[in-house]
Structures are given as structure tokens and as C-alpha cells.
C-alpha positions as CSV (number, residue, x, y, z in Angstrom):
1,M,15.5,11.2,94.0
2,N,14.6,10.9,90.4
3,P,17.8,10.2,88.3
4,S,16.8,12.5,85.5
5,L,16.1,15.3,88.0
6,T,19.5,14.7,89.6
7,R,21.1,14.8,86.2
8,G,19.3,18.0,85.3
9,C,20.3,19.8,88.5
10,L,23.9,18.7,88.0
11,T,23.9,20.0,84.4
12,A,22.5,23.3,85.6
13,A,25.0,23.6,88.3
14,L,27.9,22.8,85.9
15,A,26.6,25.3,83.4
16,A,26.5,28.1,86.0
17,L,30.0,27.3,87.3
18,P,31.8,29.5,84.8
19,L,29.6,32.4,85.8
20,V,30.4,31.9,89.4
21,A,34.1,31.3,88.8
22,N,34.3,34.7,87.0
23,A,33.1,36.4,90.1
24,Y,36.5,35.7,91.7
25,R,39.4,37.7,90.5
26,V,42.9,36.2,90.8
27,G,45.8,38.4,89.9
28,T,49.5,38.0,89.6
29,P,51.6,38.8,92.6
30,D,54.4,41.4,92.4
31,T,57.6,41.4,94.5
32,Y,58.8,44.6,96.0
33,T,62.5,44.2,96.7
34,D,64.9,45.8,99.1
35,L,62.4,47.5,101.3
36,L,64.4,49.2,104.1
37,W,63.5,50.4,107.6
38,A,66.0,52.0,110.0
39,V,65.5,50.3,113.4
40,S,65.9,51.9,116.8
41,T,65.6,49.7,119.9
42,N,67.2,49.1,123.3
43,V,65.9,45.4,123.6
44,G,68.8,43.3,125.0
45,G,70.5,41.3,122.2
46,L,68.8,43.4,119.5
47,S,70.1,46.9,120.3
48,G,72.9,46.4,117.7
49,C,70.3,45.8,115.0
50,T,69.9,48.9,112.9
51,E,68.2,47.9,109.7
52,L,65.3,45.7,108.5
53,Q,65.7,44.8,104.9
54,V,63.0,42.7,103.3
55,D,61.2,41.7,100.1
56,A,57.4,41.6,100.1
57,T,55.3,39.6,97.7
58,G,51.6,40.1,97.1
59,D,48.9,41.1,94.6
60,L,47.9,44.6,95.9
61,L,45.4,45.0,93.0
62,T,43.2,42.3,94.4
63,S,44.3,42.0,98.0
64,S,45.8,44.1,100.8
65,K,48.1,41.3,102.0
66,L,51.8,40.8,101.6
67,T,54.2,38.0,102.4
68,I,57.5,39.3,103.8
69,Y,60.9,37.7,104.0
70,G,64.4,39.1,104.6
71,A,66.8,40.0,107.4
72,L,67.1,42.1,110.5
73,N,70.7,43.4,110.0
74,C,72.8,43.7,113.2
75,P,76.2,45.0,112.1
76,F,77.3,45.8,115.6
77,Q,76.8,42.3,116.9
78,Q,78.9,39.2,116.4
79,S,75.8,37.2,115.4
80,G,75.4,39.5,112.3
81,S,71.8,39.3,111.0
82,Y,68.6,37.4,111.8
83,G,66.4,35.9,109.1
84,V,62.8,37.3,109.2
85,V,59.6,36.0,107.7
86,G,56.1,37.2,108.2
87,S,53.2,39.1,106.7
88,A,51.7,42.5,106.4
89,Y,48.4,44.0,105.3
90,F,46.8,47.4,104.7
91,G,43.7,47.8,107.0
92,A,40.4,49.2,105.8
93,D,41.3,52.4,107.5
94,G,44.5,52.7,105.4
95,S,46.8,51.6,108.2
96,Y,49.9,49.4,107.7
97,N,50.2,46.3,109.9
98,M,53.1,43.9,110.0
99,T,54.1,40.9,112.0
100,L,57.5,39.2,111.7
101,L,59.2,36.1,113.2
102,I,62.8,37.1,113.8
103,G,65.2,34.1,114.0
104,S,63.5,31.3,115.9
105,S,62.6,33.0,119.1
106,T,61.5,36.6,118.7
107,S,58.6,38.3,117.0
108,L,58.0,41.9,116.0
109,E,54.5,43.3,115.8
110,C,53.8,46.7,114.2
111,I,50.1,47.6,114.3
112,R,48.1,50.4,112.8
113,W,50.7,52.6,111.4
114,P,49.2,55.6,109.6
115,G,52.1,55.3,107.1
116,L,55.1,53.1,106.6
117,S,56.9,54.1,109.8
118,G,56.0,53.7,113.5
119,S,56.3,51.9,116.8
120,C,56.6,48.1,117.2
121,T,56.8,45.6,120.0
122,F,59.3,42.8,120.3
123,S,58.1,39.6,122.1
124,D,59.5,36.2,122.8
125,T,57.8,33.0,121.6
126,S,55.7,32.7,124.7
127,G,54.3,36.2,124.1
128,R,56.2,38.0,126.8
129,T,57.0,41.6,125.8
130,L,60.7,42.2,125.5
131,G,60.5,45.9,124.6
132,G,59.7,48.4,121.9
133,A,61.2,49.6,118.7
134,F,60.8,52.4,116.2
135,L,61.0,51.6,112.5
136,A,61.5,54.5,110.0
137,F,60.9,53.6,106.3
138,R,63.7,54.8,104.0
């Protein structure tokens, strides 16, 4: 290829870069603290867990996704609380969807809630369903 043609194409591409870069919008994430859900479940080992308390971080102006971290509080169990980490997003239909890893061996999946409360499923790390739960946003 002709060196001056290559240089001309590279110059044109670099000149257009700021225009392309402006097409992407990057915002500043916000943190929503102390989000609380009352938890109701009869899953063995988790039935004493009554509250999910988390913080969520995300940029809801430019994205529908949140990173979640906090605790599943179990005041009626000797083990106390379990750390949780996961993510959530708002679907195109307006539904709320959340998936959390609880401790090191359990996951909680809450899919297509019409609001911020609804039914969820507890599973172990191999994907075996342990049982259900209902979370009510406070």
C-alpha cells in the first residue's frame, strides 16, 4: 500500500475519533445505601434469615445495571449473617431482576419482578434448587 495513502487514512481516522468517542456516554455511578428487603423462606439453614440489607452502585442515567453488595441478616441463627454480592438490572419491560451469591455456596435469583418485591429461588453452587423465598422491599 502507498505510504502517503496509509498516512492519509490514519490521519482521517484519528480526526474522526473525537466524533465517534462523543457517541458514547459515560456517567458517574451513584451508590444507593441501606436498601432493605424483608425475607421469608423455609429453606433449611436459611429459615432464620429475615432481612437482606445491601448497597447498590450503578449509573442509572446511562445504564440499567447495578452492582450489589451487603448481607443476608440471620439474627435467629448462630452463624449470624452471610455476605452477599451480585448484580441487578431493570429489564426493557420495566421488571427488576437480581442475582446474588450468598456466602460461598448459595445463590438467590429473583427474576422479572414487576416492582421491587417478589418471589426468588435459592440454589446451591451446582444449580440444584433449594427452595423459594419472598422478598418485600421496605
